[in-house]
C-alpha positions in Angstrom: 78.0 372.7 75.2 76.9 373.7 78.7 75.1 370.4 79.1 78.2 368.5 78.2 80.3 370.4 80.7 77.7 369.8 83.4 77.6 366.1 82.6 81.5 365.8 82.7 81.7 367.7 86.0 78.9 365.5 87.5 80.7 362.4 86.4 84.0 363.5 87.9 82.3 364.4 91.2 80.7 360.9 91.3 84.0 359.1 90.6 86.3 361.1 93.0 84.8 359.7 96.2 85.8 356.2 95.0 89.5 357.3 95.5 89.0 358.0 99.2 90.4 355.5 101.8 88.3 353.8 104.4 91.1 354.1 107.1 91.8 350.4 107.2 95.3 350.6 105.7 98.0 348.1 106.6 100.0 350.9 108.2 97.1 351.9 110.5 96.7 348.3 111.7 100.3 347.6 112.4 101.7 350.7 114.0 100.8 353.8 116.0 102.6 357.1 116.5 103.6 358.2 120.0 105.8 360.9 121.4 109.5 359.9 121.6 109.8 360.4 125.4 113.4 359.3 125.5 114.6 361.9 123.0 112.5 364.6 124.7 114.1 363.8 128.0 117.6 363.8 126.5 117.1 367.2 125.0 115.5 368.6 128.1 118.3 367.4 130.3 120.9 368.8 127.9 119.1 372.1 127.8 119.0 372.4 131.6 122.8 371.9 131.7 123.4 374.7 129.2 120.7 377.1 130.5 118.5 377.0 127.4 114.8 376.9 127.8 113.1 374.4 125.4 109.4 374.7 124.5 108.1 371.8 122.5 105.6 373.0 119.9 105.6 369.7 117.9 107.3 367.1 120.0 109.2 364.4 118.2 107.3 361.2 117.5 108.1 357.6 116.6 106.2 354.6 115.4 105.6 351.6 117.7 103.8 348.3 117.1 100.1 348.6 117.6 100.0 345.9 120.2 102.7 347.5 122.3 101.8 348.9 125.7 104.9 351.1 125.7 104.3 354.8 125.1 108.0 355.6 124.8 
């Protein structure tokens, strides 16, 4: 029984890596993620008017075409 369990676990461990991606997905080729500078600037300007201090921990992002030179 122990030998059967070992064989089953070994088979699963050999098959699982086949599910991993190689990083060449269609999304990765067509788009990239950049900080949404326009939104950040709008929120920062509004916060200055109201006297609120904003600290961006996770700034908002957006997707842009991969060939685009624009970072905003």
